[in-house]
VEXDREN-2710 file (C-alpha; in Angstrom, 1 decimal):
% VEXDREN-2710
k/r/px/py/pz
1/MET/-57.9/-142.6/85.0
2/ALA/-60.2/-141.8/82.1
3/LEU/-59.6/-138.1/82.6
4/PHE/-55.9/-138.6/82.4
5/VAL/-56.2/-140.5/79.1
6/ILE/-58.5/-137.8/77.7
7/GLY/-56.1/-135.1/78.9
8/TYR/-53.1/-136.7/77.2
9/VAL/-55.0/-137.2/74.0
10/GLY/-56.0/-133.5/74.1
11/VAL/-52.5/-132.4/74.8
12/PHE/-51.2/-134.5/71.8
13/PHE/-53.8/-133.0/69.4
14/GLY/-53.2/-129.5/70.7
15/ARG/-49.5/-129.8/70.0
16/LEU/-50.2/-131.3/66.6
17/ILE/-52.3/-128.3/65.7
18/GLN/-49.7/-125.9/67.2
19/ALA/-47.0/-127.5/65.1
20/ALA/-49.0/-127.3/61.9
21/VAL/-49.7/-123.6/62.5
22/SER/-46.1/-123.0/63.2
23/ARG/-44.9/-124.7/60.0
24/GLN/-47.3/-122.6/58.0
25/ARG/-46.1/-119.4/59.6
26/GLU/-42.5/-120.4/58.9
27/THR/-43.3/-120.9/55.2
28/LEU/-45.0/-117.5/55.1
29/ALA/-42.1/-115.9/56.9
30/ASP/-39.7/-117.2/54.2
31/ALA/-41.9/-115.9/51.4
32/SER/-42.2/-112.5/53.1
33/SER/-38.5/-112.3/53.6
34/VAL/-37.9/-112.9/49.9
35/GLN/-40.7/-110.4/49.0
36/PHE/-39.4/-107.6/51.1
37/THR/-35.7/-108.0/50.4
38/ARG/-36.1/-109.1/46.8
39/ASN/-33.0/-111.3/47.3
40/PRO/-33.7/-115.0/47.4
41/ASP/-30.0/-115.7/47.5
42/GLY/-29.7/-114.2/51.0
43/ILE/-32.3/-116.3/52.8
44/GLY/-31.6/-119.3/50.6
45/GLY/-27.9/-119.2/51.4
46/ALA/-28.6/-118.8/55.1
47/LEU/-31.0/-121.7/55.2
48/PHE/-28.4/-123.8/53.2
49/LYS/-25.7/-123.1/55.8
50/ILE/-28.1/-124.0/58.6
51/GLY/-29.0/-127.2/56.7
52/LEU/-25.4/-128.2/56.3
53/ARG/-24.4/-127.6/59.9
54/GLY/-27.7/-128.3/61.6
55/SER/-29.3/-126.2/64.3
56/TYR/-30.0/-128.7/67.1
57/LEU/-29.7/-127.6/70.7
58/ASP/-29.4/-129.9/73.6
59/THR/-31.5/-133.0/73.5
60/THR/-33.1/-132.4/76.9
61/GLY/-36.8/-131.9/77.3
62/HIS/-36.6/-128.1/77.3
63/ALA/-35.0/-127.7/73.8
64/SER/-38.4/-127.9/72.1
65/ASP/-39.5/-124.8/74.1
66/MET/-37.0/-122.8/72.1
67/ASN/-38.2/-123.9/68.6
68/HIS/-40.0/-120.7/67.9
69/MET/-36.7/-118.7/68.4
70/CYS/-34.6/-120.8/66.0
71/PHE/-34.3/-120.9/62.2
72/GLY/-34.7/-124.7/62.1
73/GLU/-35.7/-127.5/64.5
74/SER/-33.9/-127.1/67.8
75/ALA/-34.7/-130.6/69.1
76/ARG/-35.0/-134.1/67.7
77/MET/-38.3/-135.6/68.6
78/LYS/-39.9/-139.0/68.3
79/PHE/-42.7/-137.8/66.0
80/SER/-40.5/-135.4/64.1
81/SER/-42.6/-135.1/61.0
82/LEU/-45.9/-134.7/62.9
83/LEU/-44.8/-132.4/65.7
84/ALA/-42.1/-130.4/63.9
85/SER/-42.5/-126.6/64.3
86/HIS/-40.5/-125.9/61.1
87/PRO/-40.9/-127.3/57.6
88/PRO/-37.9/-129.5/56.5
89/ILE/-35.0/-127.3/55.6
90/GLU/-34.7/-129.0/52.2
91/GLN/-38.3/-128.0/51.4
92/ARG/-37.8/-124.4/52.6
93/ILE/-34.7/-124.0/50.4
94/ASN/-36.3/-125.6/47.3
95/ALA/-39.3/-123.2/47.7
96/ILE/-37.0/-120.2/47.7
97/GLN/-34.2/-121.3/45.4
98/PRO/-34.9/-124.5/43.5
99/GLY/-31.9/-126.7/42.9
100/LEU/-29.7/-125.1/45.6
101/TRP/-30.0/-128.1/48.0
102/ARG/-28.8/-130.7/45.5
103/VAL/-25.2/-129.4/45.7
END
């Protein structure tokens, strides 16, 4: 029984680290897209549209497996802020184009 508890704790902290690395990579990807295209309006507008409409897939257990292929969170989770693989869409937009999300 103790091994199961240790295993579950290990899985939780592993996913926590994976989510933190993924959020950092998304932030760097946004910055790189602005750097290479020199057009913050393009990525800012796309993220704004995603934020308005949402990008959630089905709420089954397998939607979180597709997070890395989506522009935003694909599933709503219980610990959404801790285990999110993407930064909040508002934060991403404000980093690229300050003031766009307040519309």
